[in-house]
PAZAPA-4460 file (N, C-alpha, C; in steps of 0.05 Angstrom, whole numbers, plus 32768, in hexadecimal, padded with zeros to 4 digits):
% residues 291
    n_x    n_y    n_z   ca_x   ca_y   ca_z    c_x    c_y    c_z   seq   type   mol
   7E7A   7B84   8175   7E7F   7B87   8159   7E9B   7B78   8154     1      M     A
   7E9D   7B6A   813F   7EB7   7B5E   8136   7EB8   7B43   8143     2      G     A
   7ECE   7B35   8139   7ED3   7B1A   8140   7ED9   7B15   815E     3      R     A
   7ED3   7AFD   816A   7EDA   7AF7   8182   7EF8   7AF2   8183     4      A     A
   7F07   7AF7   819A   7F23   7AF4   819B   7F29   7ADA   81AA     5      S     A
   7F3D   7ACD   81A2   7F4A   7AB6   81B3   7F68   7ABA   81B5     6      N     A
   7F70   7AD3   81B7   7F8D   7AD8   81BB   7F9B   7AC9   81CE     7      R     A
   7FB1   7ABD   81C8   7FBD   7AAC   81DA   7FCE   7ABD   81EF     8      R     A
   7FDD   7AAF   81FF   7FF3   7AB7   8212   7FDF   7AC6   8228     9      K     A
   7FEE   7AD3   823B   7FE2   7ADF   8250   7FD5   7AFA   824B    10      H     A
   7FD9   7B05   8231   7FCC   7B1B   822B   7FAE   7B1B   822D    11      R     A
   7FA1   7B03   8228   7F86   7B00   822B   7F7F   7B00   8247    12      R     A
   7F8D   7AF5   8258   7F89   7AF5   8274   7F8A   7B13   8280    13      A     A
   7F9F   7B22   8271   7FA2   7B3E   827C   7F88   7B4F   827B    14      E     A
   7F78   7B4A   8266   7F5F   7B58   8263   7F4A   7B4D   8275    15      R     A
   7F4A   7B34   827D   7F36   7B27   828B   7F3A   7B25   82AA    16      A     A
   7F55   7B28   82B3   7F5A   7B1E   82CD   7F51   7B33   82E2    17      V     A
   7F4A   7B4C   82D9   7F41   7B5F   82ED   7F27   7B57   82F9    18      V     A
   7F19   7B46   82E8   7EFE   7B3D   82F2   7EFD   7B22   82FE    19      A     A
   7F15   7B19   8302   7F18   7AFD   830F   7F1D   7AFF   832D    20      V     A
   7F0D   7AF3   833C   7F0E   7AF5   8359   7F1D   7ADC   8366    21      R     A
   7F25   7AC9   8355   7F32   7AB1   835F   7F4D   7AB8   836A    22      D     A
   7F50   7AB1   8382   7F6A   7AB7   8390   7F83   7AAA   8382    23      D     A
   7F7B   7A95   8374   7F93   7A87   8367   7F9F   7A99   8350    24      A     A
   7F90   7AAD   8346   7F99   7ABB   832F   7FA2   7AD8   8339    25      L     A
   7F9F   7ADC   8355   7FA5   7AF6   835F   7FC5   7AFC   8359    26      R     A
   7FD7   7AEA   835B   7FF2   7AF2   8356   7FF6   7AFB   8338    27      P     A
   7FE8   7AEF   8324   7FE9   7AF7   830A   7FDC   7B15   8307    28      L     A
   7FC5   7B1B   8315   7FB9   7B34   8315   7FCF   7B48   8320    29      A     A
   7FDC   7B42   8337   7FF0   7B53   8342   8005   7B5A   832E    30      D     A
   8012   7B44   8320   8026   7B47   830E   801E   7B5C   82F8    31      F     A
   8008   7B55   82EB   7FFC   7B66   82D5   7FF8   7B84   82DE    32      L     A
   7FEF   7B87   82F5   7FEA   7BA3   8302   8006   7BB0   8305    33      R     A
   801A   7BA3   830E   8033   7BAD   8313   8041   7BB6   82F9    34      A     A
   803B   7BA3   82E5   8047   7BA8   82CA   803A   7BC0   82BE    35      K     A
   8021   7BC5   82C0   8014   7BDC   82B6   801C   7BF4   82C5    36      E     A
   8021   7BF4   82DF   802B   7C0B   82EE   8048   7C14   82E5    37      E     A
   8058   7BFE   82DC   8073   7C04   82D5   8070   7C13   82B9    38      R     A
   805E   7C09   82A8   805C   7C16   828F   8053   7C32   8291    39      L     A
   8040   7C37   82A3   8035   7C54   82A7   804C   7C65   82B1    40      A     A
   805F   7C5A   82C2   8073   7C69   82CE   8087   7C72   82B8    41      S     A
   808F   7C5D   82A6   80A0   7C62   8292   8095   7C75   827B    42      V     A
   807A   7C72   8276   806F   7C86   8263   8071   7CA1   826E    43      R     A
   806C   7CA7   8288   806E   7CC2   8295   808C   7CCC   8291    44      V     A
   809E   7CB9   8296   80BB   7CC0   8293   80C3   7CC9   8277    45      A     A
   80B4   7CBD   8264   80B6   7CC5   8246   80A8   7CE0   823F    46      W     A
   8095   7CE7   8252   8087   7D00   824C   806A   7CFD   8248    47      G     A
   805F   7CE5   824F   8042   7CE2   824C   8034   7CEE   8265    48      A     A
   801C   7CFB   8260   800D   7D06   8278   8008   7CEE   828D    49      P     A
   8009   7CF5   82A6   8000   7CE2   82BA   7FE6   7CD8   82B7    50      A     A
   7FE1   7CBF   82BD   7FC6   7CB5   82B8   7FC5   7CA7   829D    51      G     A
   7FAD   7C9D   8294   7FA9   7C91   827C   7F9C   7CA5   8268    52      I     A
   7FA9   7CAC   8254   7F9C   7CBA   823E   7F92   7CA5   822A    53      A     A
   7F79   7CAA   8222   7F6C   7C96   820F   7F64   7CA6   81F5    54      V     A
   7F64   7C97   81DE   7F5D   7CA2   81C6   7F3D   7CA8   81C5    55      A     A
   7F36   7CBF   81BD   7F1B   7CC7   81BB   7F0C   7CB2   81A7    56      S     A
   7EF3   7CA7   81B2   7EE3   7C98   81A0   7ECB   7CA6   8197    57      R     A
   7EC8   7CC0   81A2   7EAF   7CCD   819E   7EA6   7CD3   8181    58      A     A
   7EBC   7CD5   8170   7EB5   7CDB   8153   7EB0   7CC2   8142    59      G     A
   7EB2   7CAB   814C   7EAE   7C93   813C   7E94   7C87   8142    60      W     A
   7E84   7C80   8131   7E69   7C70   8132   7E6F   7C56   8143    61      P     A
   7E5F   7C4C   8153   7E62   7C31   815E   7E65   7C1D   814B    62      D     A
   7E78   7C0C   814E   7E7E   7BF7   8140   7E8C   7BFD   8126    63      G     A
   7E94   7C14   8120   7EA0   7C1C   8107   7EBF   7C14   8108    64      S     A
   7ECB   7C16   80F0   7EE9   7C11   80F1   7EF7   7C22   8104    65      L     A
   7EF2   7C3D   8105   7EFE   7C4F   8117   7EF9   7C4A   8133    66      G     A
   7EE2   7C41   813A   7EDA   7C38   8157   7EE9   7C21   815E    67      D     A
   7EEF   7C0D   814C   7EFD   7BF5   8152   7F1A   7BFB   8156    68      R     A
   7F23   7C0E   8144   7F40   7C14   8146   7F46   7C24   815F    69      F     A
   7F34   7C34   8167   7F36   7C44   8181   7F38   7C34   8198    70      A     A
   7F28   7C1E   8198   7F26   7C0D   81AD   7F3F   7BF8   81B1    71      S     A
   7F4F   7BF9   819D   7F64   7BE5   819C   7F7F   7BF3   8199    72      S     A
   7F88   7BFA   8181   7FA2   7C05   817C   7FA5   7C20   8188    73      V     A
   7F90   7C32   8181   7F91   7C4C   818D   7F91   7C4F   81AA    74      L     A
   7F81   7C3E   81B5   7F7E   7C3E   81D3   7F98   7C39   81E0    75      L     A
   7FA8   7C29   81D5   7FC2   7C20   81E0   7FD6   7C39   81D9    76      K     A
   7FD5   7C40   81C0   7FE9   7C54   81B8   7FE6   7C71   81C6    77      A     A
   7FCD   7C77   81CD   7FCA   7C91   81D9   7FD4   7C94   81F4    78      A     A
   7FDB   7C7C   8202   7FE6   7C7D   821B   8004   7C8A   821A    79      K     A
   8011   7C88   8202   802C   7C8D   8200   802F   7CAD   81FB    80      A     A
   8047   7CB7   8200   8049   7CD4   81F7   804F   7CD8   81DC    81      P     A
   804C   7CEF   81D1   8051   7CF6   81B6   8070   7CF5   81B2    82      R     A
   8079   7CEB   819D   8095   7CE9   8198   80A0   7D04   8196    83      L     A
   8094   7D16   8187   809C   7D32   8186   80A2   7D40   81A1    84      R     A
   8092   7D38   81B5   8098   7D45   81D0   80A3   7D32   81E3    85      D     A
   80AD   7D1A   81DE   80B4   7D06   81F0   80D1   7D0A   81FA    86      A     A
   80D6   7D04   8213   80F1   7D03   821A   80FE   7CE8   8218    87      S     A
   8106   7CE3   8200   8110   7CC6   81FA   8129   7CC0   8207    88      V     A
   812B   7CA9   8216   8145   7CA2   8222   8159   7C9C   8210    89      P     A
   8173   7C99   821A   8187   7C8F   8206   8184   7C73   8200    90      D     A
   8190   7C69   81EC   818E   7C4D   81E1   8192   7C39   81F8    91      A     A
   81A8   7C3E   8207   81AF   7C2A   821D   819A   7C28   8232    92      S     A
   818E   7C3D   8237   8178   7C3D   824C   8160   7C2C   8241    93      T     A
   8159   7C33   822B   8142   7C24   821D   8148   7C07   821C    94      I     A
   8160   7C00   8213   8166   7BE4   820F   8169   7BD5   822A    95      A     A
   816B   7BE2   8241   8170   7BD5   8259   8157   7BCC   8266    96      S     A
   8140   7BD4   825D   8126   7BCE   826A   8111   7BC7   8259    97      D     A
   8104   7BB0   825C   80EE   7BAA   824B   80D7   7BBC   8249    98      P     A
   80D1   7BC9   8262   80BE   7BDF   8264   80C3   7BF6   8252    99      T     A
   80DC   7BFD   8251   80E4   7C11   823D   80DF   7C0A   8220   100      Q     A
   80E5   7BEF   8219   80DD   7BE8   8200   80C3   7BEA   81F9   101      W     A
   80B1   7BE2   820B   8093   7BE5   8206   808A   7C00   8202   102      A     A
   8096   7C12   8211   808E   7C2F   820F   8098   7C3A   81F4   103      V     A
   80B1   7C33   81EC   80BC   7C3C   81D3   80A9   7C32   81BA   104      A     A
   80A0   7C19   81BC   8090   7C0E   81A6   8074   7C1D   81A7   105      I     A
   8069   7C23   81BE   8051   7C32   81C1   8055   7C4E   81B3   106      E     A
   806A   7C5C   81B8   8070   7C74   81AC   8072   7C72   8191   107      V     A
   807E   7C5E   8183   8080   7C5C   8168   8066   7C55   815C   108      L     A
   8056   7C45   8168   803C   7C3F   815E   802B   7C5A   815E   109      I     A
   802A   7C69   8174   801B   7C7F   8177   8023   7C92   815E   110      R     A
   803D   7C94   815B   8047   7CA8   8145   8039   7CA5   812C   111      S     A
   8036   7C89   8122   802E   7C83   8107   800F   7C7F   8105   112      V     A
   8002   7C7C   811D   7FE4   7C79   811A   7FD6   7C91   8127   113      V     A
   7FE2   7CA3   8138   7FD1   7CB5   8143   7FDD   7CD0   8140   114      L     A
   7FF7   7CD3   813D   8003   7CEE   813C   800A   7CF7   8120   115      D     A
   8006   7CE8   810D   800A   7CF1   80F1   8025   7CEF   80E5   116      G     A
   8037   7CE1   80F4   8052   7CDF   80EB   8056   7CC7   80D8   117      L     A
   8065   7CCB   80C4   806A   7CB5   80B0   807F   7CA1   80BC   118      A     A
   8080   7C88   80B5   8094   7C76   80BE   80B0   7C81   80B7   119      P     A
   80B6   7C90   80A2   80D0   7C9A   809C   80D6   7CB6   80A8   120      D     A
   80C5   7CBE   80B9   80CB   7CD7   80C8   80E6   7CD1   80D7   121      D     A
   80F7   7CE6   80D9   8111   7CE2   80E3   8110   7CD9   8103   122      P     A
   80FE   7CE3   8111   80FC   7CDD   812E   80F0   7CBF   8130   123      Q     A
   80DF   7CB8   811F   80D6   7C9D   811F   80EA   7C89   8116   124      V     A
   80F9   7C92   8102   810F   7C82   80F7   8124   7C7E   810D   125      R     A
   8129   7C93   811A   8140   7C92   812F   8138   7C7F   8146   126      D     A
   8121   7C82   8150   8117   7C72   8164   8114   7C51   815C   127      L     A
   810D   7C4D   8145   810A   7C35   8138   8125   7C28   8137   128      C     A
   813A   7C38   8132   8156   7C2F   8130   8160   7C27   814B   129      E     A
   8156   7C35   8160   8160   7C2F   817A   8155   7C14   8184   130      V     A
   813D   7C0C   8179   8130   7BF4   817F   8138   7BDC   816D   131      M     A
   8145   7BE2   8157   814C   7BCC   8146   815B   7BB6   8150   132      R     A
   8171   7BBB   8162   817F   7BA4   816E   8170   7B93   817D   133      P     A
   815E   7B9D   818E   814B   7B8E   819E   8138   7B7B   818C   134      L     A
   812E   7B88   8179   811E   7B79   8165   812D   7B61   8159   135      A     A
   8147   7B68   814F   8155   7B53   8143   815C   7B3B   8157   136      E     A
   8161   7B42   8171   8166   7B2E   8185   814D   7B1D   8188   137      A     A
   8136   7B2A   8188   811F   7B1B   818C   811B   7B08   8175   138      E     A
   811E   7B12   815D   811A   7B02   8145   8130   7AED   8140   139      L     A
   8147   7AF4   8148   815D   7ADE   8148   8154   7AC5   8158   140      A     A
   8149   7ACB   816F   8140   7AB3   8180   8129   7AA4   8172   141      D     A
   8116   7AB3   8166   80FE   7AA7   8157   8107   7A97   8140   142      A     A
   811C   7A9F   8132   8128   7A8F   811D   8134   7A76   8126   143      Q     A
   8143   7A78   813D   814F   7A5F   8149   813A   7A4D   8151   144      A     A
   8127   7A58   815F   8110   7A47   8169   8102   7A3A   8154   145      A     A
   80FD   7A47   813D   80EE   7A3A   8126   80FE   7A27   811A   146      D     A
   811A   7A2C   8118   812A   7A17   810A   812D   79FC   811A   147      A     A
   812A   79FE   8135   812B   79E7   8145   8112   79D8   814C   148      E     A
   80FC   79E7   8146   80E1   79DD   8149   80DD   79C3   813A   149      A     A
   80CE   79B1   8148   80C5   7999   813B   80A8   799A   8134   150      V     A
   80A1   798B   811F   8085   798B   8118   8075   797B   812A   151      E     A
   806D   7985   8140   805F   7976   8154   8040   7981   8158   152      D     A
   8037   7992   8146   801C   799C   8149   801A   79B3   815D   153      G     A
   802F   79BC   8167   802D   79D3   817B   8037   79EC   816B   154      F     A
   802F   7A03   8173   8037   7A1D   8168   8054   7A1F   8170   155      L     A
   8063   7A2A   815B   8080   7A2D   8160   8084   7A4C   816A   156      R     A
   8085   7A4F   8182   8087   7A68   818F   80A2   7A6F   819A   157      L     A
   80B1   7A84   8191   80CA   7A8B   819D   80C9   7A92   81B9   158      A     A
   80DC   7A89   81C8   80E1   7A92   81E3   80FB   7AA0   81E5   159      R     A
   80FB   7ABC   81E6   8112   7AC8   81E2   8121   7ACE   81FE   160      V     A
   8139   7AC5   8202   8147   7ACC   821C   8147   7AE7   8220   161      P     A
   813F   7AF1   8239   813E   7B0B   8240   8124   7B1B   8236   162      G     A
   8113   7B0D   8225   80FA   7B18   821D   80E3   7B09   822C   163      F     A
   80D2   7B18   8239   80B9   7B0C   8242   80A8   7B05   822B   164      E     A
   8092   7AF7   822D   8082   7AED   8218   8077   7B04   8208   165      D     A
   8071   7B19   8215   8065   7B2F   8208   8075   7B4A   820A   166      D     A
   8090   7B49   820D   80A1   7B5E   8210   80AD   7B67   81F5   167      D     A
   80B3   7B56   81E3   80C5   7B5B   81CD   80B8   7B71   81BA   168      G     A
   80C8   7B82   81B0   80BD   7B98   819E   80AF   7B8D   8187   169      P     A
   80B9   7B77   8177   80AB   7B6C   8163   808F   7B60   816B   170      V     A
   808E   7B55   8180   8076   7B49   818D   8060   7B60   818F   171      F     A
   8069   7B77   819F   8059   7B8C   81A2   804D   7B9A   8188   172      L     A
   805F   7B9C   8175   8056   7BA8   815D   8047   7B94   814A   173      L     A
   8052   7B7E   8146   8045   7B6C   8135   802C   7B5C   813F   174      G     A
   8031   7B4D   8157   801F   7B3D   8161   8006   7B4C   8170   175      C     A
   800E   7B66   8176   7FF7   7B75   8184   7FEC   7B89   8170   176      C     A
   7FFC   7B9F   816B   7FF3   7BB5   815C   7FE8   7BAC   813E   177      A     A
   7FF8   7B9D   8131   7FF1   7B96   8115   7FD8   7B83   8114   178      L     A
   7FD7   7B6F   8128   7FC2   7B5D   8129   7FA8   7B6B   8134   179      V     A
   7FAA   7B7E   8143   7F93   7B8F   8149   7F89   7BA0   8132   180      D     A
   7F9C   7BAC   8121   7F92   7BB7   810A   7F84   7BA5   80F8   181      A     A
   7F8B   7B8C   80F6   7F7E   7B7B   80E4   7F64   7B74   80EF   182      V     A
   7F63   7B72   810A   7F47   7B6E   8116   7F35   7B84   8111   183      W     A
   7F3F   7B9F   8112   7F2F   7BB3   810B   7F22   7BB3   80EF   184      T     A
   7F35   7BAB   80DC   7F2A   7BAB   80C2   7F1C   7B93   80B9   185      L     A
   7F1E   7B7C   80C7   7F0E   7B65   80C1   7EF1   7B65   80CA   186      S     A
   7EEE   7B71   80E2   7ED1   7B72   80ED   7EC2   7B5A   80E9   187      G     A
   7EAC   7B5C   80DD   7E9B   7B42   80D9   7E9C   7B3B   80BC   188      D     A
   7EB1   7B40   80AE   7EB4   7B3A   8091   7EC5   7B22   808C   189      D     A
   7EC0   7B11   8079   7ED0   7AFB   8072   7EEC   7B05   806C   190      P     A
   7EFF   7AF4   8071   7F1D   7AFB   806F   7F25   7AFF   8050   191      L     A
   7F19   7AF0   803F   7F23   7AF2   8023   7F22   7B0F   8018   192      E     A
   7F0A   7B1B   8016   7F08   7B35   800E   7F16   7B4B   8020   193      P     A
   7F1A   7B45   8039   7F29   7B56   804A   7F47   7B57   803F   194      V     A
   7F52   7B3D   803B   7F6D   7B3A   8033   7F73   7B48   8018   195      L     A
   7F5E   7B48   8005   7F62   7B58   7FEC   7F64   7B75   7FF4   196      K     A
   7F54   7B7F   8005   7F57   7B9C   800A   7F72   7BA2   8017   197      V     A
   7F7A   7B91   802A   7F95   7B95   8037   7FAB   7B94   8022   198      L     A
   7FAB   7B7F   800F   7FBF   7B7E   7FFC   7FC0   7B95   7FE9   199      A     A
   7FA8   7B9F   7FE2   7FAA   7BB7   7FD0   7FB6   7BD1   7FE1   200      R     A
   7FAE   7BD3   7FF9   7FB8   7BEA   8009   7FD5   7BE7   800D   201      R     A
   7FE1   7BD1   800F   7FFD   7BCC   8015   800F   7BCC   7FFA   202      L     A
   8000   7BC6   7FE7   800D   7BC7   7FCA   8019   7BE3   7FC5   203      A     A
   800B   7BF6   7FD1   8013   7C13   7FC9   8024   7C1F   7FE2   204      V     A
   8027   7C13   7FF6   8038   7C1B   800C   8057   7C15   8008   205      A     A
   8066   7C25   8012   8083   7C21   800C   808F   7C0C   801E   206      R     A
   8089   7BF4   801A   8090   7BDE   802A   80AD   7BD3   8022   207      L     A
   80B2   7BD4   800A   80CC   7BC9   8001   80C8   7BA9   7FFA   208      G     A
   80B1   7B9E   8000   80AA   7B80   7FFC   808D   7B80   7FF0   209      V     A
   8087   7B67   7FE7   806F   7B65   7FDB   8057   7B68   7FF0   210      D     A
   8045   7B7A   7FEA   802F   7B82   7FFE   801F   7B69   8003   211      G     A
   801B   7B5A   7FED   8009   7B42   7FF0   8012   7B2E   8004   212      R     A
   802D   7B29   8004   8038   7B19   8017   8035   7B24   8036   213      L     A
   8039   7B3E   8039   8034   7B48   8053   8017   7B46   805A   214      V     A
   8005   7B4D   804B   7FE9   7B49   8051   7FE2   7B2E   8059   215      A     A
   7FEB   7B1A   804B   7FE7   7AFE   8051   7FF3   7AF7   806C   216      E     A
   800A   7B01   8073   8016   7AFB   808F   8006   7B08   80A0   217      A     A
   7FFA   7B1F   809D   7FEC   7B2C   80B0   7FD0   7B1C   80B7   218      A     A
   7FC3   7B15   80A0   7FAA   7B03   80A5   7FB0   7AEB   80B2   219      V     A
   7FC5   7ADC   80AD   7FCC   7AC2   80B8   7FD0   7AC7   80D3   220      C     A
   7FE1   7ADA   80DC   7FE6   7AE0   80FB   7FCD   7AE6   8109   221      A     A
   7FBC   7AF7   80FB   7FA2   7AFF   8108   7F91   7AE7   810E   222      F     A
   7F92   7AD2   80FC   7F7F   7ABB   8100   7F88   7AAA   8116   223      S     A
   7FA1   7AAF   8120   7FAB   7AA0   8139   7FA2   7AAB   8154   224      E     A
   7F95   7AC4   8150   7F8C   7AD4   8169   7F6F   7AD8   8168   225      H     A
   7F61   7AD4   8153   7F45   7AD7   8152   7F37   7AC2   8143   226      H     A
   7F1D   7ABF   814B   7F0E   7AAA   813F   7F09   7AB2   8121   227      L     A
   7F0B   7AA0   810F   7F08   7AA8   80F3   7EF7   7A91   80E8   228      C     A
   7EDE   7A93   80E8   7EC8   7A7D   80E2   7EB4   7A88   80CE   229      E     A
   7EBA   7A9D   80C0   7EA7   7AA9   80AE   7EA9   7A99   8094   230      L     A
   7E96   7A99   8083   7E99   7A8C   806A   7EB1   7A91   8059   231      P     A
   7EC0   7A7B   8052   7ED9   7A7E   8041   7EF1   7A82   8051   232      G     A
   7EEE   7A88   806D   7F06   7A8B   807D   7F16   7A73   807F   233      D     A
   7F0A   7A5D   8084   7F1C   7A43   8085   7F2A   7A3D   806C   234      A     A
   7F1C   7A3F   8054   7F2C   7A3A   803B   7F43   7A4D   8036   235      E     A
   7F3D   7A67   803D   7F55   7A7B   8039   7F6C   7A74   804B   236      L     A
   7F68   7A6E   8065   7F7C   7A68   8077   7F8B   7A4E   8071   237      L     A
   7F7A   7A3A   8066   7F88   7A21   805E   7F98   7A28   8046   238      A     A
   7F92   7A38   8033   7FA2   7A3C   801E   7FBB   7A4E   8025   239      R     A
   7FBA   7A5F   8038   7FCF   7A6F   803F   7FE3   7A5F   8052   240      L     A
   7FD8   7A4C   8061   7FE8   7A3F   8074   7FE9   7A4D   808F   241      G     A
   7FF3   7A3F   80A6   7FEF   7A4B   80BE   8006   7A5E   80C2   242      P     A
   8002   7A72   80D6   8019   7A83   80DE   802D   7A74   80ED   243      S     A
   8046   7A7A   80EB   805B   7A6A   80F7   8062   7A76   8114   244      R     A
   8058   7A8E   8119   8060   7A9D   8132   8049   7AAA   813F   245      S     A
   8031   7AAE   8132   801B   7ABE   813D   8022   7ADC   8138   246      E     A
   8038   7AE1   812B   8040   7AFF   8127   8048   7B04   810B   247      N     A
   803A   7B15   80FD   8040   7B19   80DF   805B   7B21   80DB   248      P     A
   8068   7B31   80E9   8083   7B3A   80E6   8099   7B24   80E9   249      L     A
   8094   7B14   80FF   80A6   7AFD   8101   80A2   7AE8   80EB   250      T     A
   808A   7AE5   80E3   8083   7ACF   80CC   8093   7ADC   80B4   251      D     A
   8092   7AF5   80AE   809F   7AFF   8095   80BE   7AFB   8097   252      L     A
   80C9   7AFC   80AF   80E6   7AF7   80B4   80EB   7AD9   80B1   253      V     A
   80DA   7AC9   80BD   80DE   7AAA   80BC   80DB   7AA1   80A0   254      L     A
   80CC   7AAE   808F   80C6   7AA8   8072   80DC   7AB3   8060   255      D     A
   80EE   7AC6   806A   8103   7AD1   8057   80FA   7AE7   8048   256      G     A
   80E1   7AF3   804F   80D5   7B09   8041   80E6   7B21   8047   257      V     A
   80EC   7B25   8062   80FA   7B3D   806C   8111   7B32   807C   258      I     A
   8124   7B44   8081   8139   7B3F   8093   8132   7B49   80AE   259      E     A
   813C   7B3F   80C4   8133   7B46   80DF   8136   7B66   80E4   260      P     A
   814A   7B72   80D7   814F   7B8E   80DC   8139   7B9F   80D1   261      G     A
   812A   7B93   80BD   8114   7BA1   80B0   80FA   7BA0   80BE   262      Q     A
   80F7   7B8E   80D1   80DC   7B8A   80DE   80CE   7BA1   80E7   263      A     A
   80DB   7BB0   80F9   80CD   7BC5   8106   80C4   7BDC   80F1   264      L     A
   80D6   7BE3   80E4   80D1   7BF6   80CD   80B7   7BEE   80BC   265      R     A
   80B9   7BD3   80B1   80A3   7BC9   80A3   808B   7BCA   80B1   266      L     A
   808B   7BC1   80CB   8071   7BC2   80DC   8066   7BDD   80DE   267      G     A
   8077   7BF2   80E1   806C   7C0B   80E5   8060   7C16   80C9   268      L     A
   806C   7C10   80B4   8063   7C18   809A   8047   7C0B   8094   269      V     A
   8046   7BF0   809C   802A   7BE1   8098   8017   7BED   80AA   270      V     A
   801D   7BF5   80C5   800B   7BFE   80D7   8000   7C1A   80CD   271      L     A
   8011   7C2B   80C4   800C   7C45   80B9   7FF9   7C41   80A3   272      H     A
   7FFD   7C30   8090   7FEB   7C2D   8079   7FD3   7C22   8082   273      A     A
   7FD0   7C0E   8093   7FB6   7C04   809E   7FA6   7C18   80AC   274      L     A
   7FB4   7C29   80BA   7FA6   7C3D   80CA   7F96   7C4F   80B8   275      A     A
   7F9E   7C54   80A1   7F8E   7C62   808E   7F73   7C55   8087   276      G     A
   7F73   7C3B   8089   7F59   7C2F   8082   7F48   7C2D   809E   277      L     A
   7F55   7C2C   80B4   7F48   7C27   80CD   7F3B   7C42   80D6   278      C     A
   7F46   7C59   80D1   7F3A   7C73   80DB   7F25   7C7B   80C9   279      L     A
   7F0D   7C6D   80CB   7EF6   7C70   80BA   7EDD   7C6B   80C9   280      S     A
   7EC8   7C7A   80C1   7EAC   7C75   80CB   7EA0   7C5E   80BF   281      E     A
   7EAA   7C52   80AB   7E9C   7C3A   809E   7E9D   7C26   80B3   282      K     A
   7E87   7C12   80AD   7E84   7BFC   80BE   7E94   7BE3   80B2   283      M     A
   7E9D   7BE7   809A   7EAC   7BCE   808F   7EBF   7BD9   807B   284      S     A
   7ED8   7BCD   807B   7EED   7BD7   806A   7EE6   7BCF   804C   285      V     A
   7ECF   7BBE   804A   7EC7   7BB6   802F   7EB4   7BCA   8021   286      L     A
   7EAA   7BDD   8032   7E98   7BF0   8027   7EA4   7C01   8012   287      A     A
   7E9B   7BFC   7FF9   7EA4   7C0E   7FE4   7EBE   7C01   7FD8   288      G     A
   7EC9   7BED   7FE3   7EE2   7BDF   7FD8   7EDE   7BD3   7FBC   289      A     A
   7EEF   7BD4   7FAC   7EED   7BC8   7F92   7EF1   7BAB   7F96   290      A     A
   7EE3   7B9A   7F87   7EE7   7B7E   7F88   7EFD   7B72   7F7C   291      S     A
***
């Protein structure tokens, strides 16, 4: 159910490499396995149960919005400990290790999509503040890379010193969780009516910016990771223009819609708002939606 994915970078390989027997890819498989082991170890140190906890899919009909959300965002978030019970390290410990960054973002995502915490909850806000300097560093490099890029037909992707391709907190929240939420909501529906639903939802969220601009950035970034070939998709994407970074949060910073220090909070507010649509037995977000 849903669109086929063509997500770039080695995250696509991460899902497929376990089935690959070619010896040439064995080092990559070993790297990814070791990375997941480090993540599991840090999750336990934060207070997550040993082993992998997964979000229950039993209550969602196959192919429903809730089923898709449980197989993507919730599946990843459920591996993290609950923020209320977590043994959160001090800020310097978190800042010192990319694995700590990743678990911190998992905890924040879990808080707003699985544990019922609002983005302005004091514990959520405090952990988000710890992560803010890392996000600002990631986005500063993205801005520099974008300013220096030449129009040569290639995607302009920031390479952040000290950040692996998929380590940065803005990447993990925007390029992964938010893109997966849009995947959940798009299903097999054309993007134009889905965008309208997203824009209406975000118009009433406390974003501090125009919800329509955020919805458009989310759809544009989504289109860089998934095939969008339904009727009207090409026309909509041509009208909106391409994503500059494949990440809605980075795009909003590059376009001057938000400041870098706002990115993580905005991402959590958007994810919290979209989760309300995703946690549904409906097969389509358009079911019952006003035109």
